[in-house]
N, C-alpha and C positions, 0 to 999 in steps of 0.2 A: 629354301633356306629359312631357318627359324631363327629368331633373335631371343637372346635371354630376356626374361621379363625385368623391367625397369625396377630399380630399387627407389624407395621413397614414399611408399604408400599410395602409388598410382595404380589404379585398376582398370584394366582393359575392359570396357563393356562387351566387346565382341567375343571375349573368351567365354567359354562354357565352364563356369566354376561350380556349377551345380543347378539344380532346379530353381527357378524364380518364384517368389512367394505370391506375386500378383502379376498379370499380364501388363505389358507396357501401355502407357496412356495413349489414347487415340488422339492425335493432334487436330482432327476435325471436329471433336466435341468441344463444347464450351468448358471453361474452368468451373469448378465446383463453387457455388455461391453467386454466380453471375446469372443475371435473369436471362431466360430462355424466351425469345419472342414466339407468340403463339401464331401470328400471321405475318406474312412478309409485308413490309411497308414500302411506300413509294419513295422513301427518302434515300438518297444516295448515301451508303455507309462510308464512302471514300471521300465525300465532299469535306473540303477544309472547314473547320469550325471557326465561327466569327467570335472573336474575344470580346467584342463590343456589343453583341446583340442585347444584353440586358440594359444597356445605357442608352439606347436610342430613344429620342424624343422628337415631338414636332419641331421644337425651337433647337437649332444647332447651336446656340450659345448658352443653353440651359445647363446648370450644373448637374453633374452625374448624380443620380440618386434622387432627384426632386422631380415633381410631377411638372407637366408642360404649364406654360403660363395660361391663367385663366381658369385652372381648376382648382377646386377649393383643397386646401392643404392645412393640416394641423400639425402642431409640433408633436413630437413623440410623447405618449402618455395622455394626450388630449383627443377627445373625439373630433372627427372631421365635421366641419359645419354642415348641418342638414342630414347627419347621419341618424337614421331612425333607430338604430340599434344600439346607440351610445347609451351608456348608464347615466342616470340622473345624478346630480351632486357634483362633488368636486373630483377632479381627475387624480389618478394614483400618482404620487410622487416619483420622480425619475429615480431617486435613490432611496430605496425603502429604509427607514430608521434615521434619515438625515433630512432636516428641513432645508429647503433650497436657500441659497445664501441671498440676503438681501442685496439688492443692486445699489443701495444708497451708501455712500461713504460718509464716515463722520467728518463733518466740516471743521470740528476742532481739532481733529488728527492732522488735517491738512495744514491749518494755521499754525499749529504747534511745530511741525517739520519746517515750514517756511521760516518761522522765527528762529528756530535752532540753527538752520543753515545761514540765515543772515548774521547770526552771532559770529561767523568767521571774520567779518568785517567790522561789525559795530560792538561785539562783545558783550554789550548789555542786553541784547535780546535773547541770548543763549539760555540763562537761567529761566527767563519767562517762558520759552518754548519748551524747556524741560517739564516745568511745572504744569504747564497746559497739556503736555503728553501725558502726565499722570491722570489728569482729569479726563482726558480723552479715552484713555484705556478703561477707566471706571464705566464711562458712558457706553463704551462698546460692549462691555460685558453685560451690562444691564439691557441694552436695546437690542443687541445682536447685529449691529450694522458692520460694515466692513471698515478697514482702515487700521487694523491691529498693527501691522508692520509699520505703517507710518508713524503711529503714536510711539511705537518702541524705538524707532530710529530717532525720533525727536528727543526722546529721554535720553538716549545714549549719547548722541551728538551734543545736546544741550548741556549735560552734566560734565562731558569731557572739555568742552570749551569753557565752562565755568571754572572747573579746576585749573585750567591753563591760564585764565585770567586772574585767578586768586594767586597763582605762582608768580605771575608776572607783576602783580601789585607788591607782593612780598619782596620780590627781587628789587624793584624800584626803591622801595622803603629803605632796604638794607643798603643799597647803593647811596642814597641820599644821606643816611646816618653816617657811613663811612666817609663821604665827602665832608660833612660838617665837622666830624671829629678830626679828619686830617688837616683841615683849615684852621680850626681853633688851636691846635697843637704846634703849628708852625710859629706862633709868637707875634704875628703882625697885627 
């Protein structure tokens, strides 16, 4: 009994539709592009792979990727201590074209931010913190220190609190003027 060919583009590989252009691939041969071993090895090809093989160290508590304790280690871009092949002079920067950031934070930026934030309770230190923030930003641009964000935050917080303080003073002055005028107009 023969069945009609299915519709929908399915092709029966056992059907002889004509001569094949190439012989079928031999499943015992390796795939194209994969290396062919020249000699048999003693390693078991079916042994499970150890995913932690590259991270083994003599110290079980050592961080992965770092050498065992007691071995000389150099930061990336710097020669290892005692390396006879290391180039003389300065090491290559970690990011070409960019200078490494200075680890020192501008102290005036810290003081400016603290004074601006104290302005929430005292109100008088907010404008001082804002002005010191401007001075700190100028110093940071000249020296390349860190703290640009703190100086900018000190400026923003300081001037906002100063504006609120000025509005509060204007409100109190207007209320006093209204109170004095209403008291003098009552006729007592």
